[in-house]
Every structure is written in C-alpha cells, then in structure tokens.
C-alpha positions as CSV (number, residue, x, y, z in Angstrom):
1,M,-8.7,-14.1,12.3
2,A,-9.9,-10.8,10.6
3,L,-11.3,-11.0,7.1
4,N,-10.4,-7.4,6.0
5,E,-7.0,-8.0,4.5
6,K,-8.0,-11.4,3.0
7,R,-10.9,-9.7,1.2
8,T,-8.5,-8.3,-1.4
9,R,-7.0,-11.7,-2.2
10,L,-10.4,-13.5,-2.3
11,W,-11.8,-10.8,-4.6
12,H,-9.1,-11.4,-7.1
13,A,-9.6,-15.2,-7.0
14,F,-13.3,-15.0,-7.1
15,H,-13.4,-12.7,-10.1
16,S,-10.8,-14.9,-11.9
17,L,-13.3,-17.8,-11.4
18,D,-16.2,-15.7,-12.7
19,D,-15.4,-16.3,-16.3
20,S,-18.9,-15.4,-17.5
21,L,-18.8,-12.1,-15.5
22,T,-22.2,-12.8,-13.9
23,G,-21.1,-11.8,-10.4
24,S,-21.4,-15.3,-9.1
25,V,-19.3,-18.5,-9.1
26,P,-20.4,-22.2,-9.0
27,K,-20.1,-23.8,-5.5
28,S,-18.1,-26.6,-7.1
29,Q,-15.3,-24.2,-7.9
30,L,-15.5,-22.4,-4.6
31,K,-15.2,-25.8,-2.8
32,V,-11.7,-26.2,-4.3
33,L,-10.7,-22.7,-3.3
34,T,-12.1,-23.2,0.2
35,H,-10.4,-26.5,0.7
36,N,-7.0,-25.2,-0.5
37,I,-7.2,-22.1,1.8
38,A,-8.3,-24.1,4.8
39,S,-5.5,-26.8,4.2
40,I,-2.8,-24.2,3.9
41,L,-3.9,-22.6,7.2
42,G,-3.9,-26.0,8.9
43,L,-7.7,-26.5,9.1
44,Q,-9.9,-29.4,8.2
45,N,-12.4,-28.1,5.8
46,D,-13.1,-29.7,2.4
47,G,-15.6,-27.1,1.4
48,S,-18.6,-29.5,1.6
49,G,-20.3,-27.1,3.9
50,L,-21.0,-24.9,0.9
51,N,-23.7,-27.5,-0.1
52,E,-25.8,-26.6,2.9
53,Y,-25.0,-22.9,2.7
54,M,-27.6,-21.0,0.6
55,S,-30.0,-22.9,-1.7
56,T,-28.4,-21.7,-5.0
57,P,-25.8,-23.5,-7.0
58,T,-23.7,-20.4,-7.2
59,L,-22.6,-17.7,-4.7
60,T,-22.0,-14.0,-5.0
61,L,-18.8,-12.6,-3.6
62,N,-20.4,-11.2,-0.4
63,E,-22.1,-14.5,0.2
64,Y,-18.8,-16.3,-0.1
65,L,-16.9,-13.8,2.0
66,Y,-19.4,-14.4,4.9
67,Y,-19.0,-18.1,4.6
68,M,-15.2,-17.9,4.7
69,Q,-15.2,-15.7,7.7
70,V,-17.6,-18.0,9.7
71,E,-16.4,-21.4,8.5
72,V,-12.7,-20.8,8.0
73,F,-11.1,-17.6,9.4
74,D,-13.1,-17.6,12.7
75,C,-11.8,-21.2,13.3
76,I,-8.2,-20.0,13.7
77,K,-7.4,-19.3,17.3
78,E,-5.0,-16.6,18.4
79,N,-1.5,-17.9,19.2
80,D,-2.2,-21.2,17.5
81,T,0.7,-23.5,17.5
82,F,2.6,-24.4,14.3
83,G,4.2,-27.6,13.1
84,S,7.6,-28.6,14.3
85,N,9.2,-27.4,11.0
86,D,8.3,-23.8,11.6
87,R,10.7,-21.3,13.0
88,L,8.7,-20.6,16.1
89,D,6.2,-22.7,18.0
90,K,4.2,-19.7,19.0
91,I,4.0,-16.2,17.6
92,D,1.9,-13.2,18.5
93,K,-1.3,-12.3,16.7
94,E,0.2,-9.7,14.3
95,D,3.0,-12.1,13.1
96,R,0.5,-14.9,12.7
97,N,-1.8,-12.7,10.7
98,K,1.1,-11.8,8.4
99,I,2.0,-15.5,7.8
100,D,-1.7,-16.3,7.2
101,I,-2.0,-13.5,4.6
102,D,1.1,-14.8,2.8
103,K,-0.5,-18.3,2.7
104,V,-3.8,-17.0,1.4
105,D,-1.8,-15.0,-1.1
106,D,-0.2,-18.2,-2.4
107,V,-3.6,-19.9,-3.0
108,C,-5.3,-16.9,-4.5
109,W,-2.4,-16.1,-6.8
110,M,-2.4,-19.6,-8.2
111,I,-5.9,-18.9,-9.4
112,C,-5.7,-15.4,-10.6
113,K,-2.2,-15.3,-12.1
114,R,-3.3,-16.8,-15.4
115,K,-5.3,-13.6,-16.0
116,Y,-2.6,-11.2,-15.0
117,L,0.4,-13.0,-16.6
118,N,-1.2,-13.4,-20.0
119,R,-0.2,-10.1,-21.6
120,E,1.2,-8.9,-24.9
121,N,4.7,-7.2,-25.1
122,R,5.6,-8.3,-21.6
123,I,8.6,-6.6,-19.9
124,I,8.0,-7.3,-16.2
125,L,8.9,-10.9,-15.2
126,D,6.3,-13.2,-13.7
127,E,7.9,-13.2,-10.2
128,D,7.9,-9.4,-10.3
129,V,4.2,-9.2,-11.3
130,L,3.5,-11.2,-8.1
131,K,5.4,-8.6,-6.1
132,L,3.4,-5.8,-7.8
133,W,0.2,-7.7,-7.0
134,K,1.1,-7.8,-3.3
135,I,2.0,-4.1,-3.4
136,F,-1.3,-3.3,-5.1
137,N,-3.3,-5.2,-2.5
138,F,-1.4,-3.4,0.3
139,L,-2.2,0.0,-1.2
140,A,-5.8,-0.8,-2.2
141,E,-8.4,1.8,-1.4
142,T,-10.1,1.7,2.0
143,D,-13.0,3.5,3.7
144,E,-12.5,5.9,6.6
145,E,-12.3,2.9,9.1
146,G,-9.6,1.1,7.1
147,K,-11.9,-1.5,5.6
148,V,-10.8,-2.5,2.1
149,L,-13.3,-1.4,-0.5
150,L,-14.7,-3.7,-3.2
151,P,-14.0,-3.8,-6.0
152,V,-10.3,-3.7,-5.2
153,V,-8.7,-0.6,-6.7
154,M,-5.9,1.8,-6.1
155,D,-6.5,5.5,-6.0
156,S,-5.0,7.4,-9.0
157,Q,-2.9,9.6,-6.6
158,E,-1.6,6.4,-4.9
159,V,-0.6,5.1,-8.3
160,A,1.1,8.4,-9.0
161,C,3.0,8.1,-5.7
162,L,4.1,4.5,-6.7
163,G,5.0,5.5,-10.2
164,E,7.1,8.5,-9.0
165,K,9.1,6.2,-6.7
166,Y,9.5,3.7,-9.5
167,T,10.8,6.2,-12.0
168,Q,13.1,7.7,-9.4
169,I,14.7,4.2,-8.9
170,I,15.2,3.5,-12.6
171,G,16.6,7.0,-13.1
172,R,13.8,8.5,-15.3
173,P,11.9,11.8,-14.8
174,W,8.4,11.5,-13.5
175,K,5.9,13.1,-15.9
176,T,3.4,14.7,-13.7
177,K,1.3,16.5,-16.3
178,E,1.1,13.4,-18.5
179,F,-0.1,11.3,-15.7
180,D,-2.6,13.9,-14.5
181,S,-4.2,13.8,-17.9
182,V,-4.6,10.0,-17.5
183,A,-5.9,10.4,-13.9
184,D,-8.6,12.7,-15.2
185,E,-10.0,9.8,-17.1
186,I,-9.2,7.1,-14.6
187,N,-9.8,8.0,-11.0
188,T,-9.1,4.5,-9.7
189,F,-6.9,1.7,-11.2
190,Y,-7.6,-2.0,-11.2
191,F,-4.5,-4.2,-11.0
192,Q,-4.3,-4.8,-14.7
193,Q,-4.4,-1.1,-15.3
194,M,-1.7,-0.4,-12.8
195,L,0.4,-3.2,-14.2
196,N,-0.1,-1.9,-17.8
197,F,0.8,1.6,-16.6
198,L,4.1,0.6,-15.0
199,E,4.9,-1.7,-17.9
200,T,4.1,0.4,-21.0
201,W,4.3,3.9,-19.6
202,C,7.3,3.7,-17.3
203,S,9.4,0.7,-18.4
204,L,9.7,0.9,-22.2
205,G,13.3,0.2,-23.3
206,L,14.3,-1.5,-20.0
207,S,15.2,-5.1,-19.6
208,G,13.1,-7.4,-17.3
209,L,16.1,-7.7,-15.0
210,D,16.5,-3.9,-14.6
211,V,12.7,-3.6,-14.0
212,G,13.0,-6.4,-11.5
213,L,15.6,-4.6,-9.4
214,A,13.4,-1.5,-9.3
215,I,10.3,-3.6,-8.2
216,K,12.5,-5.3,-5.6
217,E,13.3,-1.9,-4.1
218,L,9.6,-1.0,-4.0
219,Y,8.7,-4.3,-2.5
220,E,11.2,-4.1,0.3
221,E,10.1,-0.6,1.2
222,I,6.4,-1.2,1.0
223,I,5.8,-4.8,2.0
224,C,8.9,-5.5,4.1
225,D,8.6,-2.1,5.8
226,V,12.2,-1.0,5.1
227,I,12.4,2.7,5.9
228,K,15.9,3.2,4.6
229,K,18.9,1.2,3.5
230,G,22.4,1.8,2.2
231,F,26.1,1.6,2.9
232,L,27.5,3.6,5.8
233,T,30.8,3.4,7.8
234,K,30.5,2.1,11.4
235,K,33.0,2.6,14.3
236,G,34.0,-0.6,16.1
237,Q,32.9,-1.2,19.6
238,A,36.1,-2.8,21.1
239,F,38.5,-1.1,18.7
240,A,38.3,2.4,17.1
241,N,38.4,1.0,13.6
242,W,35.9,1.8,10.9
243,K,34.3,-0.7,8.6
244,D,31.8,-0.3,5.8
245,R,28.4,-1.9,6.6
246,W,25.1,-2.3,4.7
247,F,22.5,-0.7,7.1
248,V,18.8,-1.5,7.0
249,L,16.3,0.6,9.0
250,L,13.0,-0.9,10.1
251,P,10.5,0.8,12.4
252,T,12.0,-0.7,15.6
253,V,15.5,-1.8,14.7
254,L,18.6,-0.7,12.8
255,S,20.5,-3.7,11.5
256,Y,23.9,-3.8,9.7
257,Y,25.3,-6.4,7.4
258,V,28.6,-7.2,5.7
259,S,27.0,-6.6,2.3
260,S,23.7,-5.8,0.6
261,D,22.9,-9.5,0.1
262,L,22.0,-9.6,3.8
263,K,23.6,-13.0,4.2
264,E,25.8,-12.0,7.2
265,C,24.2,-9.7,9.9
266,K,26.9,-8.2,12.1
267,G,24.6,-6.6,14.6
268,E,21.5,-4.5,15.3
269,I,20.3,-1.6,17.4
270,K,16.9,-1.9,18.9
271,L,14.9,1.3,18.9
272,D,12.1,2.6,21.1
273,S,10.4,5.9,21.8
274,F,13.2,6.9,24.1
275,S,16.0,6.3,21.6
276,K,17.9,9.2,20.1
277,V,19.9,10.0,17.0
278,E,22.3,13.0,17.2
279,P,24.9,14.6,14.8
280,I,28.5,14.7,16.0
281,S,30.7,17.7,15.3
282,N,33.4,17.2,12.7
283,K,35.9,19.3,14.6
284,S,39.2,17.5,15.1
285,L,37.8,14.2,13.9
286,A,39.3,12.1,11.1
287,K,35.9,10.8,10.0
288,A,33.4,13.5,8.7
289,N,29.6,13.5,8.6
290,R,29.3,11.5,11.9
291,F,26.2,10.8,13.9
292,V,25.4,8.6,16.9
293,V,22.4,6.3,17.3
294,K,21.5,5.7,21.0
295,G,19.3,2.6,21.1
296,V,17.6,0.5,23.8
297,D,20.7,-1.2,25.2
298,R,23.7,0.3,23.2
299,S,24.9,3.1,21.0
300,I,26.9,3.2,17.8
301,E,28.8,5.9,15.9
302,I,28.3,6.1,12.1
303,S,29.9,8.1,9.4
304,A,28.1,8.9,6.2
305,P,29.8,9.6,2.8
306,D,28.5,13.2,2.7
307,I,26.4,15.7,4.6
308,R,23.3,15.1,2.5
309,T,23.3,11.3,3.2
310,K,24.0,12.0,6.9
311,N,21.0,14.3,7.2
312,A,18.8,11.8,5.3
313,W,19.7,9.0,7.6
314,I,19.1,11.2,10.7
315,R,15.6,12.1,9.5
316,A,14.8,8.5,8.7
317,I,15.9,7.3,12.1
318,E,14.0,10.1,13.8
319,S,10.9,8.9,11.9
320,A,11.4,5.3,13.0
321,I,11.8,6.4,16.6
322,A,8.7,8.6,16.4
323,Y,6.8,5.5,15.2
324,C,8.1,3.1,17.8
325,S,5.2,3.7,20.2
326,Q,2.7,2.7,17.5
327,T,1.7,-0.8,16.3
328,G,1.3,-2.2,12.9
329,S,3.1,-1.5,9.6
330,Y,5.0,1.8,9.2
331,Q,4.1,1.9,5.5
332,K,0.5,1.2,6.2
333,A,0.4,4.2,8.6
334,A,2.1,6.3,5.9
335,F,-0.6,5.1,3.4
336,K,-3.4,6.1,5.9
337,Q,-1.9,9.6,6.3
338,R,-1.7,10.1,2.5
339,K,-5.3,8.9,2.2
340,Q,-6.5,11.2,4.9
341,A,-4.7,14.1,3.2
342,R,-6.3,13.2,-0.2
343,D,-9.7,12.9,1.3
344,A,-9.4,16.2,3.2
345,L,-8.3,18.0,0.0
346,R,-11.1,16.5,-2.0
347,N,-13.7,17.3,0.6
348,E,-12.4,20.9,0.7
349,L,-12.5,21.1,-3.1
350,Q,-16.1,19.7,-3.1
351,K,-17.1,22.3,-0.5
352,Q,-15.6,25.1,-2.6
353,E,-17.3,23.8,-5.7
354,K,-20.6,23.5,-3.8
355,K,-20.2,27.0,-2.4
356,K,-19.3,28.3,-5.9
357,H,-22.4,26.6,-7.3
358,E,-24.6,28.0,-4.6
359,E,-23.3,31.5,-5.3
360,E,-23.9,31.1,-9.0
361,E,-27.4,29.9,-8.3
362,N,-28.0,32.9,-6.0
363,V,-26.7,35.3,-8.7
364,K,-28.9,33.5,-11.3
365,R,-32.0,33.8,-9.0
366,E,-31.3,37.5,-8.4
367,R,-31.0,38.2,-12.1
368,E,-34.2,36.3,-12.7
369,D,-35.9,38.2,-9.9
370,L,-34.6,41.5,-11.2
371,Q,-35.8,40.6,-14.8
372,R,-39.2,39.6,-13.4
373,R,-39.5,42.9,-11.6
374,L,-38.5,44.9,-14.6
375,T,-40.9,43.0,-16.8
376,E,-43.7,43.7,-14.3
377,K,-42.8,47.3,-14.1
378,E,-42.9,47.6,-17.9
379,S,-46.3,45.9,-17.9
380,R,-47.6,48.3,-15.4
381,L,-46.3,51.3,-17.4
382,K,-47.9,50.0,-20.5
383,E,-51.2,49.5,-18.8
384,G,-51.0,53.0,-17.4
385,Y,-50.2,54.5,-20.8
386,L,-53.1,52.6,-22.4
387,S,-55.6,53.7,-19.8
388,F,-54.4,57.3,-20.1
C-alpha cells in the first residue's frame, strides 16, 4: 500500500499533535494514532513497536512516516479480503486504495478537525469543511513525479482555479486582479488559508446551506470524478417516447436517473476508447438539439434543451472517451496537466528573467569597460601633456 497519498493526511494529524511546534511528537500520542489507523485498516498493531523504533521519546514527521510505511501500510496485501458486511469480498488494487484513503481520512480528521473547525465568524458548516479538506489534499502540490510535497500546500494558481469554479457556482464574479494581488504575497496556501479565503473572501453574505450546495458541487466534480451532470431528455429503447432524466458523466460511464437525488438509476452506457458521440441533424425531427451516444454494448439518443447545452455535453463525453484508455482519476490527470502547464510557464519566465539579467550584466560590464578605457585614455593624455 503506497504511502504517497496518505502522507497528506498524516501530515495534518502529526502537526495537530505538535502543539509546541517543535517538529516532533511524543511516541505516546503517535501510538494512539498508529493503533487507530491500523485498526480501521483491519490490522493488528497497537503501536507498541514505536518503543523500539529510535531511541528518542519523540519522533519527527519523516521518522514517523517511515515507521508507518514499514509497520502498517506494507502489511496490507493487494486484493485483501474484506469482512462479510462489505459490498464486495474482493476488489482491485485501485478501489482498495481509495477505500483505505477514506479510512485514513476518518482517523486523521478526528485529530486535526479541532484546529480547523475552531474559527471566528464561521459560514461554512463543519461537514463542508471536511469536504474542502479532502479537496485540498487532492489538489496539494506535488513534485514532478507526483509525490506530495511536505508541508502540504496548494499552489496559489490551483486555489484560483478552485475559487473561480466556486464563485461561478454561487453566481458571483471572479475577481482576478484582486486575487492576483493576494497571490503575489502568498505563493502557496495552507489549508487554513484556503479555508479562510473561501469563507471570508468568496462567501460573505451567503448562508451555510447555500455555501454547502456549492461545496457539494465541487466535491462531486473533484473527488467523485464527475465530469458533467444535468437534466437531458432521453429517447426510450422499446418505445419512441421521450423522458427527462438526470445524467451523470464519469470517465468510463454515462448514467441516468429519475431525478438529481440519484436514488433511482434507470440505466447506464459504458464507455471505452472506441465509443462515439455524434450530433443528429434537426431536420424533420420533433425533438431538437439531438445527439447519439454509442457505448460499449448499446446506444442512446438524447435531446438537450438548447444548442449550447448540446455542444457542452458532446465535448464532455468526447473528453471522457479520450480518457477511457488511461487509468486513475480523471480529475487527477487534469490537475497534473495544469501543474505541468504552470511549471512550464514559470520555467520559461525564469529563463527570460535570467536572460534579461545576463543581458543587463553584459551591458553593465561593457559600460564599465568603456569607462575604464576612457579613464585610461584621459590618464595617458594627461601624462603626455605634462611630459611635453
């Protein structure tokens, strides 16, 4: 079981336990954390091994991360079986990892929530702070190989992307210039800074329920990997009748429900790299703005309320089909692309700045050299005059 994604959660918990801000935590406290994480993962580990690990009464974060990898996470076997109460007896490695992350989330959040929920002038409800915490961890800054960097922070441009989506959902304009002035001072955001930004800068005047609906939208998109969702009209398979359905597009499946509460799923279209989505001409058709989705084993006709919605859904489904051949989270891949674009732009700006600095230094040296030669020439002229 890989440590990378758990590093973010353990970092939050560790620093919540580090009340004195010394960079180390007593083993007695880490024993409890270790035992709780091991127990929730179905392992027998009471944390007593920490007594023999290192000779100090406290551990640094890196020391504790190493211990957790060797003594806890490495002990989980791939395709381990679950208890009889779980939905599936066996699941693949990726699904198991997601469930394990959720379980580690639960333990670490119980420890660090007291620090994040204790705020003045609170607008965001506690359960929505937890959603934002998971989003923050998902979008935390990584190195070029995808390893989460410590301390856990979000790049300012990633915060801007999140804030722009948030304000769009709540129906407010995104203030680019105002945020850029903040980003000039804060290049990376800790979770408390990101939370404060969304709460005081973007949510003033809103109720906690309204804010919660917006955060729910963000959570479903980023954490649940929902590419697009909304009401469309679907043509029946057996009869040529049309019914409104709530569609939810994930990277490999397009599902449709009776309503947006997702309680009754009426069907789904599985997608792969060979699937297609094509517009249908409106000529001689009662329903306008049609398109057809050709999935793995079936096809369906869909009608959108307007041409703009139709084109947006076609683009979204095309994106899902293009991603089908890849593995992992669609949103994580999008995050990596944004990061690569940011890094490439910053590297280019650094190169330009370096080139500009070198050119300025060359001009400075040329001026100094010219001045030196002029001074030498004047000295020689003076010496010649005096000798004459």
